[in-house]
CHARMM internal coordinates of N, CA and C (Angstrom, degrees):
IC EDIT
DIST 1 N 1 CA 1.4489
DIST 1 CA 1 C 1.5334
ANGL 1 N 1 CA 1 C 108.63
DIST 1 C 2 N 1.3144
ANGL 1 CA 1 C 2 N 118.32
DIHE 1 N 1 CA 1 C 2 N 118.46
DIST 2 N 2 CA 1.4637
ANGL 1 C 2 N 2 CA 120.54
DIHE 1 CA 1 C 2 N 2 CA -172.83
DIST 2 CA 2 C 1.5365
ANGL 2 N 2 CA 2 C 113.82
DIHE 1 C 2 N 2 CA 2 C -71.16
DIST 2 C 3 N 1.3294
ANGL 2 CA 2 C 3 N 118.10
DIHE 2 N 2 CA 2 C 3 N -23.24
DIST 3 N 3 CA 1.4581
ANGL 2 C 3 N 3 CA 118.56
DIHE 2 CA 2 C 3 N 3 CA -178.88
DIST 3 CA 3 C 1.5248
ANGL 3 N 3 CA 3 C 111.99
DIHE 2 C 3 N 3 CA 3 C -70.39
DIST 3 C 4 N 1.3217
ANGL 3 CA 3 C 4 N 118.32
DIHE 3 N 3 CA 3 C 4 N -13.60
DIST 4 N 4 CA 1.4459
ANGL 3 C 4 N 4 CA 121.22
DIHE 3 CA 3 C 4 N 4 CA 178.17
DIST 4 CA 4 C 1.5216
ANGL 4 N 4 CA 4 C 112.80
DIHE 3 C 4 N 4 CA 4 C -90.67
DIST 4 C 5 N 1.3133
ANGL 4 CA 4 C 5 N 116.81
DIHE 4 N 4 CA 4 C 5 N -3.02
DIST 5 N 5 CA 1.4561
ANGL 4 C 5 N 5 CA 120.65
DIHE 4 CA 4 C 5 N 5 CA 177.15
DIST 5 CA 5 C 1.5286
ANGL 5 N 5 CA 5 C 108.45
DIHE 4 C 5 N 5 CA 5 C -76.64
DIST 5 C 6 N 1.3346
ANGL 5 CA 5 C 6 N 120.15
DIHE 5 N 5 CA 5 C 6 N 113.48
DIST 6 N 6 CA 1.4595
ANGL 5 C 6 N 6 CA 120.89
DIHE 5 CA 5 C 6 N 6 CA -173.48
DIST 6 CA 6 C 1.5262
ANGL 6 N 6 CA 6 C 114.48
DIHE 5 C 6 N 6 CA 6 C -79.41
DIST 6 C 7 N 1.3039
ANGL 6 CA 6 C 7 N 118.66
DIHE 6 N 6 CA 6 C 7 N -7.45
DIST 7 N 7 CA 1.4562
ANGL 6 C 7 N 7 CA 120.05
DIHE 6 CA 6 C 7 N 7 CA -172.90
DIST 7 CA 7 C 1.5316
ANGL 7 N 7 CA 7 C 113.31
DIHE 6 C 7 N 7 CA 7 C -62.17
DIST 7 C 8 N 1.3375
ANGL 7 CA 7 C 8 N 121.36
DIHE 7 N 7 CA 7 C 8 N -54.48
DIST 8 N 8 CA 1.4782
ANGL 7 C 8 N 8 CA 117.20
DIHE 7 CA 7 C 8 N 8 CA -178.62
DIST 8 CA 8 C 1.5285
ANGL 8 N 8 CA 8 C 112.31
DIHE 7 C 8 N 8 CA 8 C -71.00
DIST 8 C 9 N 1.3267
ANGL 8 CA 8 C 9 N 117.70
DIHE 8 N 8 CA 8 C 9 N -33.70
DIST 9 N 9 CA 1.4636
ANGL 8 C 9 N 9 CA 120.01
DIHE 8 CA 8 C 9 N 9 CA -176.67
DIST 9 CA 9 C 1.5216
ANGL 9 N 9 CA 9 C 111.13
DIHE 8 C 9 N 9 CA 9 C -72.25
DIST 9 C 10 N 1.3141
ANGL 9 CA 9 C 10 N 116.81
DIHE 9 N 9 CA 9 C 10 N -33.44
DIST 10 N 10 CA 1.4629
ANGL 9 C 10 N 10 CA 119.15
DIHE 9 CA 9 C 10 N 10 CA 177.32
DIST 10 CA 10 C 1.5223
ANGL 10 N 10 CA 10 C 110.90
DIHE 9 C 10 N 10 CA 10 C -67.39
DIST 10 C 11 N 1.3192
ANGL 10 CA 10 C 11 N 116.95
DIHE 10 N 10 CA 10 C 11 N -38.97
DIST 11 N 11 CA 1.4598
ANGL 10 C 11 N 11 CA 120.78
DIHE 10 CA 10 C 11 N 11 CA 178.03
DIST 11 CA 11 C 1.5275
ANGL 11 N 11 CA 11 C 110.57
DIHE 10 C 11 N 11 CA 11 C -66.13
DIST 11 C 12 N 1.3251
ANGL 11 CA 11 C 12 N 117.27
DIHE 11 N 11 CA 11 C 12 N -40.69
DIST 12 N 12 CA 1.4639
ANGL 11 C 12 N 12 CA 120.90
DIHE 11 CA 11 C 12 N 12 CA 176.80
DIST 12 CA 12 C 1.5167
ANGL 12 N 12 CA 12 C 110.41
DIHE 11 C 12 N 12 CA 12 C -63.16
DIST 12 C 13 N 1.3212
ANGL 12 CA 12 C 13 N 117.28
DIHE 12 N 12 CA 12 C 13 N -41.43
DIST 13 N 13 CA 1.4606
ANGL 12 C 13 N 13 CA 121.60
DIHE 12 CA 12 C 13 N 13 CA 178.24
DIST 13 CA 13 C 1.5268
ANGL 13 N 13 CA 13 C 111.20
DIHE 12 C 13 N 13 CA 13 C -61.74
DIST 13 C 14 N 1.3166
ANGL 13 CA 13 C 14 N 116.77
DIHE 13 N 13 CA 13 C 14 N -46.03
DIST 14 N 14 CA 1.4601
ANGL 13 C 14 N 14 CA 120.80
DIHE 13 CA 13 C 14 N 14 CA -178.86
DIST 14 CA 14 C 1.5287
ANGL 14 N 14 CA 14 C 110.99
DIHE 13 C 14 N 14 CA 14 C -65.13
DIST 14 C 15 N 1.3331
ANGL 14 CA 14 C 15 N 118.28
DIHE 14 N 14 CA 14 C 15 N -44.45
DIST 15 N 15 CA 1.4632
ANGL 14 C 15 N 15 CA 120.61
DIHE 14 CA 14 C 15 N 15 CA -179.21
DIST 15 CA 15 C 1.5237
ANGL 15 N 15 CA 15 C 112.13
DIHE 14 C 15 N 15 CA 15 C -68.05
DIST 15 C 16 N 1.3298
ANGL 15 CA 15 C 16 N 117.09
DIHE 15 N 15 CA 15 C 16 N -37.02
DIST 16 N 16 CA 1.4626
ANGL 15 C 16 N 16 CA 118.54
DIHE 15 CA 15 C 16 N 16 CA 178.82
DIST 16 CA 16 C 1.5254
ANGL 16 N 16 CA 16 C 110.62
DIHE 15 C 16 N 16 CA 16 C -67.34
DIST 16 C 17 N 1.3292
ANGL 16 CA 16 C 17 N 118.29
DIHE 16 N 16 CA 16 C 17 N -40.91
DIST 17 N 17 CA 1.4627
ANGL 16 C 17 N 17 CA 120.05
DIHE 16 CA 16 C 17 N 17 CA 176.85
DIST 17 CA 17 C 1.5164
ANGL 17 N 17 CA 17 C 111.45
DIHE 16 C 17 N 17 CA 17 C -68.35
DIST 17 C 18 N 1.3146
ANGL 17 CA 17 C 18 N 116.94
DIHE 17 N 17 CA 17 C 18 N -32.99
DIST 18 N 18 CA 1.4554
ANGL 17 C 18 N 18 CA 120.03
DIHE 17 CA 17 C 18 N 18 CA 175.74
DIST 18 CA 18 C 1.5314
ANGL 18 N 18 CA 18 C 110.57
DIHE 17 C 18 N 18 CA 18 C -62.14
DIST 18 C 19 N 1.3202
ANGL 18 CA 18 C 19 N 116.35
DIHE 18 N 18 CA 18 C 19 N -41.74
DIST 19 N 19 CA 1.4660
ANGL 18 C 19 N 19 CA 120.53
DIHE 18 CA 18 C 19 N 19 CA 177.10
DIST 19 CA 19 C 1.5201
ANGL 19 N 19 CA 19 C 110.10
DIHE 18 C 19 N 19 CA 19 C -67.32
DIST 19 C 20 N 1.3365
ANGL 19 CA 19 C 20 N 117.84
DIHE 19 N 19 CA 19 C 20 N -44.43
DIST 20 N 20 CA 1.4639
ANGL 19 C 20 N 20 CA 121.02
DIHE 19 CA 19 C 20 N 20 CA -178.87
DIST 20 CA 20 C 1.5266
ANGL 20 N 20 CA 20 C 112.25
DIHE 19 C 20 N 20 CA 20 C -62.83
DIST 20 C 21 N 1.3100
ANGL 20 CA 20 C 21 N 117.77
DIHE 20 N 20 CA 20 C 21 N -33.97
DIST 21 N 21 CA 1.4571
ANGL 20 C 21 N 21 CA 120.68
DIHE 20 CA 20 C 21 N 21 CA -174.86
DIST 21 CA 21 C 1.5213
ANGL 21 N 21 CA 21 C 114.12
DIHE 20 C 21 N 21 CA 21 C -93.11
DIST 21 C 22 N 1.3251
ANGL 21 CA 21 C 22 N 118.95
DIHE 21 N 21 CA 21 C 22 N -13.53
DIST 22 N 22 CA 1.4631
ANGL 21 C 22 N 22 CA 119.70
DIHE 21 CA 21 C 22 N 22 CA -177.72
DIST 22 CA 22 C 1.5226
ANGL 22 N 22 CA 22 C 113.05
DIHE 21 C 22 N 22 CA 22 C -115.30
DIST 22 C 23 N 1.3004
ANGL 22 CA 22 C 23 N 118.65
DIHE 22 N 22 CA 22 C 23 N -48.62
DIST 23 N 23 CA 1.4609
ANGL 22 C 23 N 23 CA 120.81
DIHE 22 CA 22 C 23 N 23 CA -172.13
DIST 23 CA 23 C 1.5266
ANGL 23 N 23 CA 23 C 111.62
DIHE 22 C 23 N 23 CA 23 C -85.56
DIST 23 C 24 N 1.3175
ANGL 23 CA 23 C 24 N 117.82
DIHE 23 N 23 CA 23 C 24 N -47.10
DIST 24 N 24 CA 1.4638
ANGL 23 C 24 N 24 CA 120.77
DIHE 23 CA 23 C 24 N 24 CA -174.33
DIST 24 CA 24 C 1.5268
ANGL 24 N 24 CA 24 C 112.55
DIHE 23 C 24 N 24 CA 24 C -66.36
DIST 24 C 25 N 1.3432
ANGL 24 CA 24 C 25 N 121.76
DIHE 24 N 24 CA 24 C 25 N -42.74
DIST 25 N 25 CA 1.4692
ANGL 24 C 25 N 25 CA 118.59
DIHE 24 CA 24 C 25 N 25 CA 177.68
DIST 25 CA 25 C 1.5304
ANGL 25 N 25 CA 25 C 113.26
DIHE 24 C 25 N 25 CA 25 C -61.47
DIST 25 C 26 N 1.3196
ANGL 25 CA 25 C 26 N 118.72
DIHE 25 N 25 CA 25 C 26 N -33.16
DIST 26 N 26 CA 1.4605
ANGL 25 C 26 N 26 CA 120.93
DIHE 25 CA 25 C 26 N 26 CA 178.05
DIST 26 CA 26 C 1.5207
ANGL 26 N 26 CA 26 C 110.45
DIHE 25 C 26 N 26 CA 26 C -65.36
DIST 26 C 27 N 1.3308
ANGL 26 CA 26 C 27 N 116.59
DIHE 26 N 26 CA 26 C 27 N -39.20
DIST 27 N 27 CA 1.4583
ANGL 26 C 27 N 27 CA 119.85
DIHE 26 CA 26 C 27 N 27 CA 179.65
DIST 27 CA 27 C 1.5204
ANGL 27 N 27 CA 27 C 110.93
DIHE 26 C 27 N 27 CA 27 C -70.29
DIST 27 C 28 N 1.3184
ANGL 27 CA 27 C 28 N 117.05
DIHE 27 N 27 CA 27 C 28 N -36.39
DIST 28 N 28 CA 1.4583
ANGL 27 C 28 N 28 CA 120.19
DIHE 27 CA 27 C 28 N 28 CA 179.85
DIST 28 CA 28 C 1.5252
ANGL 28 N 28 CA 28 C 110.51
DIHE 27 C 28 N 28 CA 28 C -71.00
DIST 28 C 29 N 1.3202
ANGL 28 CA 28 C 29 N 117.62
DIHE 28 N 28 CA 28 C 29 N -42.21
DIST 29 N 29 CA 1.4582
ANGL 28 C 29 N 29 CA 120.41
DIHE 28 CA 28 C 29 N 29 CA -179.12
DIST 29 CA 29 C 1.5287
ANGL 29 N 29 CA 29 C 112.43
DIHE 28 C 29 N 29 CA 29 C -72.74
DIST 29 C 30 N 1.3099
ANGL 29 CA 29 C 30 N 118.44
DIHE 29 N 29 CA 29 C 30 N -19.87
DIST 30 N 30 CA 1.4572
ANGL 29 C 30 N 30 CA 121.14
DIHE 29 CA 29 C 30 N 30 CA 178.54
DIST 30 CA 30 C 1.5247
ANGL 30 N 30 CA 30 C 111.59
DIHE 29 C 30 N 30 CA 30 C -80.28
DIST 30 C 31 N 1.3143
ANGL 30 CA 30 C 31 N 117.79
DIHE 30 N 30 CA 30 C 31 N -7.93
DIST 31 N 31 CA 1.4622
ANGL 30 C 31 N 31 CA 121.22
DIHE 30 CA 30 C 31 N 31 CA -179.83
DIST 31 CA 31 C 1.5133
ANGL 31 N 31 CA 31 C 109.81
DIHE 30 C 31 N 31 CA 31 C -68.87
DIST 31 C 32 N 1.3229
ANGL 31 CA 31 C 32 N 116.33
DIHE 31 N 31 CA 31 C 32 N 133.07
DIST 32 N 32 CA 1.4613
ANGL 31 C 32 N 32 CA 121.20
DIHE 31 CA 31 C 32 N 32 CA 177.27
DIST 32 CA 32 C 1.5179
ANGL 32 N 32 CA 32 C 109.07
DIHE 31 C 32 N 32 CA 32 C -119.91
DIST 32 C 33 N 1.3016
ANGL 32 CA 32 C 33 N 115.87
DIHE 32 N 32 CA 32 C 33 N 146.91
DIST 33 N 33 CA 1.4504
ANGL 32 C 33 N 33 CA 120.83
DIHE 32 CA 32 C 33 N 33 CA 178.45
DIST 33 CA 33 C 1.5269
ANGL 33 N 33 CA 33 C 109.13
DIHE 32 C 33 N 33 CA 33 C -81.05
DIST 33 C 34 N 1.3120
ANGL 33 CA 33 C 34 N 118.56
DIHE 33 N 33 CA 33 C 34 N 143.39
DIST 34 N 34 CA 1.4617
ANGL 33 C 34 N 34 CA 119.50
DIHE 33 CA 33 C 34 N 34 CA -179.17
DIST 34 CA 34 C 1.5300
ANGL 34 N 34 CA 34 C 112.95
DIHE 33 C 34 N 34 CA 34 C -68.24
DIST 34 C 35 N 1.3127
ANGL 34 CA 34 C 35 N 117.80
DIHE 34 N 34 CA 34 C 35 N -31.92
DIST 35 N 35 CA 1.4623
ANGL 34 C 35 N 35 CA 121.16
DIHE 34 CA 34 C 35 N 35 CA -179.71
DIST 35 CA 35 C 1.5174
ANGL 35 N 35 CA 35 C 108.41
DIHE 34 C 35 N 35 CA 35 C -123.99
DIST 35 C 36 N 1.3118
ANGL 35 CA 35 C 36 N 115.21
DIHE 35 N 35 CA 35 C 36 N 122.90
DIST 36 N 36 CA 1.4573
ANGL 35 C 36 N 36 CA 119.02
DIHE 35 CA 35 C 36 N 36 CA 177.14
DIST 36 CA 36 C 1.5287
ANGL 36 N 36 CA 36 C 109.15
DIHE 35 C 36 N 36 CA 36 C -73.08
DIST 36 C 37 N 1.3145
ANGL 36 CA 36 C 37 N 117.81
DIHE 36 N 36 CA 36 C 37 N 138.91
DIST 37 N 37 CA 1.4620
ANGL 36 C 37 N 37 CA 118.93
DIHE 36 CA 36 C 37 N 37 CA -179.80
DIST 37 CA 37 C 1.5231
ANGL 37 N 37 CA 37 C 110.84
DIHE 36 C 37 N 37 CA 37 C -69.94
DIST 37 C 38 N 1.3071
ANGL 37 CA 37 C 38 N 115.09
DIHE 37 N 37 CA 37 C 38 N 138.98
DIST 38 N 38 CA 1.4651
ANGL 37 C 38 N 38 CA 119.36
DIHE 37 CA 37 C 38 N 38 CA 178.90
DIST 38 CA 38 C 1.5239
ANGL 38 N 38 CA 38 C 108.72
DIHE 37 C 38 N 38 CA 38 C -98.29
DIST 38 C 39 N 1.3199
ANGL 38 CA 38 C 39 N 117.13
DIHE 38 N 38 CA 38 C 39 N 144.51
DIST 39 N 39 CA 1.4682
ANGL 38 C 39 N 39 CA 118.77
DIHE 38 CA 38 C 39 N 39 CA -179.89
DIST 39 CA 39 C 1.5230
ANGL 39 N 39 CA 39 C 110.61
DIHE 38 C 39 N 39 CA 39 C -68.34
DIST 39 C 40 N 1.3102
ANGL 39 CA 39 C 40 N 115.34
DIHE 39 N 39 CA 39 C 40 N 139.95
DIST 40 N 40 CA 1.4562
ANGL 39 C 40 N 40 CA 120.15
DIHE 39 CA 39 C 40 N 40 CA 179.59
DIST 40 CA 40 C 1.5187
ANGL 40 N 40 CA 40 C 109.69
DIHE 39 C 40 N 40 CA 40 C -86.28
DIST 40 C 41 N 1.2993
ANGL 40 CA 40 C 41 N 115.05
DIHE 40 N 40 CA 40 C 41 N 157.73
DIST 41 N 41 CA 1.4549
ANGL 40 C 41 N 41 CA 119.24
DIHE 40 CA 40 C 41 N 41 CA 179.03
DIST 41 CA 41 C 1.5185
ANGL 41 N 41 CA 41 C 109.94
DIHE 40 C 41 N 41 CA 41 C -74.16
DIST 41 C 42 N 1.3106
ANGL 41 CA 41 C 42 N 115.45
DIHE 41 N 41 CA 41 C 42 N 150.43
DIST 42 N 42 CA 1.4586
ANGL 41 C 42 N 42 CA 120.41
DIHE 41 CA 41 C 42 N 42 CA 179.99
DIST 42 CA 42 C 1.5220
ANGL 42 N 42 CA 42 C 111.35
DIHE 41 C 42 N 42 CA 42 C -100.83
DIST 42 C 43 N 1.3359
ANGL 42 CA 42 C 43 N 116.82
DIHE 42 N 42 CA 42 C 43 N 10.27
DIST 43 N 43 CA 1.4640
ANGL 42 C 43 N 43 CA 119.71
DIHE 42 CA 42 C 43 N 43 CA 178.43
DIST 43 CA 43 C 1.5244
ANGL 43 N 43 CA 43 C 110.04
DIHE 42 C 43 N 43 CA 43 C -67.81
DIST 43 C 44 N 1.3216
ANGL 43 CA 43 C 44 N 115.23
DIHE 43 N 43 CA 43 C 44 N 134.72
DIST 44 N 44 CA 1.4628
ANGL 43 C 44 N 44 CA 120.64
DIHE 43 CA 43 C 44 N 44 CA 178.06
DIST 44 CA 44 C 1.5259
ANGL 44 N 44 CA 44 C 107.51
DIHE 43 C 44 N 44 CA 44 C -94.94
DIST 44 C 45 N 1.3030
ANGL 44 CA 44 C 45 N 115.53
DIHE 44 N 44 CA 44 C 45 N 119.78
DIST 45 N 45 CA 1.4551
ANGL 44 C 45 N 45 CA 118.38
DIHE 44 CA 44 C 45 N 45 CA -179.33
DIST 45 CA 45 C 1.5308
ANGL 45 N 45 CA 45 C 109.88
DIHE 44 C 45 N 45 CA 45 C -78.28
DIST 45 C 46 N 1.3364
ANGL 45 CA 45 C 46 N 115.45
DIHE 45 N 45 CA 45 C 46 N 142.70
DIST 46 N 46 CA 1.4545
ANGL 45 C 46 N 46 CA 120.86
DIHE 45 CA 45 C 46 N 46 CA -178.87
DIST 46 CA 46 C 1.5180
ANGL 46 N 46 CA 46 C 108.36
DIHE 45 C 46 N 46 CA 46 C -84.31
DIST 46 C 47 N 1.2884
ANGL 46 CA 46 C 47 N 116.40
DIHE 46 N 46 CA 46 C 47 N 125.55
DIST 47 N 47 CA 1.4569
ANGL 46 C 47 N 47 CA 120.63
DIHE 46 CA 46 C 47 N 47 CA -179.66
DIST 47 CA 47 C 1.5207
ANGL 47 N 47 CA 47 C 109.58
DIHE 46 C 47 N 47 CA 47 C -98.35
DIST 47 C 48 N 1.2955
ANGL 47 CA 47 C 48 N 115.14
DIHE 47 N 47 CA 47 C 48 N 146.34
DIST 48 N 48 CA 1.4594
ANGL 47 C 48 N 48 CA 121.67
DIHE 47 CA 47 C 48 N 48 CA 178.42
DIST 48 CA 48 C 1.5265
ANGL 48 N 48 CA 48 C 108.87
DIHE 47 C 48 N 48 CA 48 C -101.60
DIST 48 C 49 N 1.3291
ANGL 48 CA 48 C 49 N 117.88
DIHE 48 N 48 CA 48 C 49 N 138.77
DIST 49 N 49 CA 1.4726
ANGL 48 C 49 N 49 CA 118.71
DIHE 48 CA 48 C 49 N 49 CA 176.88
DIST 49 CA 49 C 1.5254
ANGL 49 N 49 CA 49 C 110.60
DIHE 48 C 49 N 49 CA 49 C -73.53
DIST 49 C 50 N 1.3192
ANGL 49 CA 49 C 50 N 115.11
DIHE 49 N 49 CA 49 C 50 N 150.72
DIST 50 N 50 CA 1.4553
ANGL 49 C 50 N 50 CA 120.41
DIHE 49 CA 49 C 50 N 50 CA 178.87
DIST 50 CA 50 C 1.5189
ANGL 50 N 50 CA 50 C 108.69
DIHE 49 C 50 N 50 CA 50 C -89.70
DIST 50 C 51 N 1.3012
ANGL 50 CA 50 C 51 N 116.55
DIHE 50 N 50 CA 50 C 51 N 127.96
DIST 51 N 51 CA 1.4547
ANGL 50 C 51 N 51 CA 121.14
DIHE 50 CA 50 C 51 N 51 CA 177.96
DIST 51 CA 51 C 1.5201
ANGL 51 N 51 CA 51 C 110.05
DIHE 50 C 51 N 51 CA 51 C -105.27
DIST 51 C 52 N 1.2964
ANGL 51 CA 51 C 52 N 116.11
DIHE 51 N 51 CA 51 C 52 N 61.59
DIST 52 N 52 CA 1.4412
ANGL 51 C 52 N 52 CA 120.46
DIHE 51 CA 51 C 52 N 52 CA -178.94
DIST 52 CA 52 C 1.5213
ANGL 52 N 52 CA 52 C 110.02
DIHE 51 C 52 N 52 CA 52 C -91.94
DIST 52 C 53 N 1.2992
ANGL 52 CA 52 C 53 N 117.92
DIHE 52 N 52 CA 52 C 53 N 141.68
DIST 53 N 53 CA 1.4696
ANGL 52 C 53 N 53 CA 119.33
DIHE 52 CA 52 C 53 N 53 CA 173.27
DIST 53 CA 53 C 1.5349
ANGL 53 N 53 CA 53 C 109.52
DIHE 52 C 53 N 53 CA 53 C -74.90
DIST 53 C 54 N 1.2864
ANGL 53 CA 53 C 54 N 116.68
DIHE 53 N 53 CA 53 C 54 N 128.70
DIST 54 N 54 CA 1.4701
ANGL 53 C 54 N 54 CA 120.82
DIHE 53 CA 53 C 54 N 54 CA -175.00
DIST 54 CA 54 C 1.5212
ANGL 54 N 54 CA 54 C 111.70
DIHE 53 C 54 N 54 CA 54 C -98.49
DIST 54 C 55 N 1.2776
ANGL 54 CA 54 C 55 N 119.70
DIHE 54 N 54 CA 54 C 55 N 8.44
DIST 55 N 55 CA 1.4524
ANGL 54 C 55 N 55 CA 120.56
DIHE 54 CA 54 C 55 N 55 CA 179.19
DIST 55 CA 55 C 1.5066
ANGL 55 N 55 CA 55 C 111.53
DIHE 54 C 55 N 55 CA 55 C -124.33
END
COOR INIT
IC SEED 1 N 1 CA 1 C
IC BUILD
């Protein structure tokens, strides 16, 4: 049964992992965001309590 011969499938496995571990991470890490995130202010805004009648 030829599907049990590991020689071609092992080579395919090795080459596919070689591609996954070398080429794809470089493409993913080369991605840049169009807008750099700006730091938010750390000021704490003062909140006012609501004086609503609940009845």
